[in-house]
Each structure stands twice: as C-alpha cells, then as structure tokens.
C-alpha positions, 0 to 999 in steps of 0.5 A: 421175337419181334416187336409188333411194330417191326413185325407189322412193317416186315409183313407190309413192306415188300416189292411185289412182282410177277415172273412170267414166261412168254410162250410161242403163241405170245401168251404168258405163264406167270407166278406172283413173287412177293419179296424184293421184286425190284430189278437190282435184286430180282432182275439180277437173280433171275439173270444169274439163276434162272436164265434158260427156258427149262430153269424158268419153267421149273421155277414157275411149276412150283406156283406163287413164290415168297422169295426165289432165293431165300435163306430161311424156311417158313419158321425163319430158320436159316437153311440153304438158299432155295425157292420159297414157294407158298405151296410149301406151307400148304397154300394151293397156288398155280401159275396164271396164264394170260393171253398176251402182254396187255392182259399180263400187266392189266391182271397184275392186281396183287400190288405188283410193282414190277413184272418180268418176262423171259423170252426163250427165243433170246434167253433174255429177261425183260422188266417193266414197272407198272403203276395202276390208277384206281377209282373210288371202289379200288377198281383199276381204271388205267395202267402205266407200263415203263420198260426198266433195265436190269443191272448186270450185278447186284449193287454193292450194298446188296452184295456185302 
C-alpha cells in the first residue's frame, strides 16, 4: 500500500493542536486534534463549521480527534466528511478540563503547536501558537504563547 518511508512520514508529520471551549468560570474544556492544526486550515474550519457554543460542545463531546473534517475512515476508505474521533476506533478519550488559560497552555504537552479557544459570549475563536522549552529529561521548563490570527478563507492551494 505505502512504501515504509512514506508511511513513517505520514504517521510522523502532523500539526497537532488542542480545541477548547471557555466556560463561564474561565475554565477551558478541550480535546486534542491531530492533523492540520495550523490556523489556515483548522482555524478556518472551526470558524466555518463549529461557530456556535452548541456546535463546539457537540464537537468536544466525542473526545480526542484525529481530524474534525475527514474524508476517510480509519481504513482510509473515502467517506462523507465527518469528525474522525479516536473513540470511533476503540480508544477511550475524554475532554480535558483546565482551570484557566495558563493551565490550558501549560498542559498542552502532547506536541501541540496551536491551541484554540471558543468564547461563547462573543461566538469567536482565538488561536495561539505555543512553544515549550524542555530540560534534559524532557520536562517542560517554559512555555511561550503567541496570539495568531485566523484567516477568513482557506489559502488557494488548500481550496483547489
């Protein structure tokens, strides 16, 4: 099916992210999202398809996500676009609750490069790029967080 080297890169290469919903007490309920977490794709997709509190809540209810708009199933068969949850293949994942924004970004320790937060009072998505510094035992020693804008449309090369 795939050459072993290609399969290795398919499994290795991902832009990991975390999708969160800010609750009234400023805590954040979130799930991990594996593929295409950069703002030009995931940010635009969240804005287009998950733009109300109810839609975001439903998205998070399914647990951790491989891709929130996948056109294939776990056997790589073409199917209608859907949220591809890890729980659908037998994993047991639950949304994570962080007490505040600092906990949210500091607990993003699964290789996430971006974190998203939906603010239901404004119906708006926020995006942040995160970079961790590590010690020799791979413990996080510092986290740098930078606000990123989400484009209004997919770049031409993604929409073709």
